[in-house]
N, C-alpha and C positions, 0 to 999 in steps of 0.2 A: 778763556774768552771764546775759543773755538766752539766749546760746548754751548755757550750762550747764543752764538750766531746760528748754530745748527738747530737749536731748540726754537729760536725765533722764527727761522725759516719753516720749521714744521708747523708752528702755530699759524703762520701766514697761510701755508698750504691748506690747513684744516679749516680756515675761514674765520679765525679769531679777529675781532675788530681792532684790538690793540696787541698784536703779537709780541712786541717788545716788552710791554708791561707784564704779560703772562709769563714769558720766558725769564725775565729778570727776577720776578718774584719767586719762581721755582728755584733758580740758581742761587740767589742771595738769601732767601728766607727759608729755603728747604720745604716749601709748601708744594704738595703734589698738584700743581696747577694743570698739568696735562690731563690727569685723571679727572679733575674737577671739570675742566672745559669739555672733555669728551662726554662725560655723563650728562652735563647740562645741554650740550648740543643735541644729544639723542633725546633727552627728555622734552625739549622744545618741539620735537617732531610730533609729539602727542597733543600739542596745543594747535587748534585749528588756525589756518592761515587767515589773516585779516581780509584777504581778497577772495577767499573761497566761500561761496554761499551754497555750493552744491550739497553740502552736508545736510542742509535743512530739508531739501526734498528727499534725500537719501533716508533720513530718519523718518519722515512722514511715510514713505513707501514701505520701509521695513516694519514700521509699527502697524500699518494696515494689513500687511501679510501675516503678522504674528501679534495680534492685539493682546494676547495674554502673556507675552514674553517679558522677562525682566526689562525694565526701562522703557517699555512700549508706550508709556504715558506721554513720552516726549512728542510723539507724532500728533495726537490731537491738540496738545498744547501749542505746538508750532503752527498747526493749521488755524487755530483760533487767533493767534497773534497776527498771522498774515491776513486773515479775514477781517480783523479789526484795523487793518491798514499799517501794521508794523512794517518798517523797512527791513529787508533782509540784512543790510549792513549793520543796522542797530542791533538786531538779534545777535549777529556774529560778534559785535563788539562786547555785548553783555556776556556772552558765553566765553569769549576769549579772556576777559578779565577774571571771570570766575575760575577758569582753568589755570591761569597764572597764579591766582591766590592759592589754589590747591597745590600746585607745584611748589610754591614757596613754602607752604605749610609742611609738606612732606619733607622737603630738604631741611627745614628747621628741626623737624621731629627727629631726623637722623642724628643731629648733634645734641639735642636736649629732649629726652623722652617725656619729660614733664610728669613723671609718675609721682604722685603725692603720698601714696600710702607707704607708711614706714616699712612694712614687710617686703616691699619690692624696690626699695631705694637702690639696691645694688644691681638692678637690671638696667642694661642699656643695649643699644644696637648701633651699628655703623655700616657704612659702605666701604668695602675693602676691594682694592685692586689686586688682581692676580696676574702673574706672567704666564707665558705659554706652557710652562711646566706645571702650572697649577699651584705655584708657591705664592703666598701672600707678599705683595710688593709693599703695601702700606695702606693706611687708612686715608680715605678722602674726606676731609673735614671742611666745614664752613661753606657748604654748598649754597645755603640761603644767601650768603653774602654776594654771590655772583649771579643769581637768577636774573635780576634785572639787566645786568650788563651783558648777558648772553641772549637777550631778546633778538630774534632774527631780523626784526625791523630796524634795529639800531636805535630805537627811540625809547628804550626802557619802559615800554608799555604806555607811553604818552600818546595822545590822540594823533591821528593822521593830520598832517599840516603843521605839526609842532616844529619849531626851529630852535636849535640851541643858540 
């Protein structure tokens, strides 16, 4: 029981929305929920914040400085959207949902490579957690199952104003 309490407190400290559930699952089911939570918490930092629109001008500026660089087409596209009256919040919402879908897809891909060719059916990949000595602690599975639950807004990608 002390282990459960200690783990619950760690999840709470790390910002888990339901630290008791995360800790209980790890202790009772043997699922590496701490590794899962930490990976997803860090992965969500790669998704733009729903209140930050500064990325739009940053991309426009970067593209204008290097118009031939990879991904530089985003600048003119964003400029066009703004010139046609698009709301920066709407642009951010669209991009954020697409980023979530990519994150979910990559997490699902880690569990199921989806390779259909018979010659490569024995190939798979996974996310492995290592300790400080570089030894494998264990596989982190089922990431896709927790992507929505770790949305930093707490709304599981539902629109602003949504109430449970």
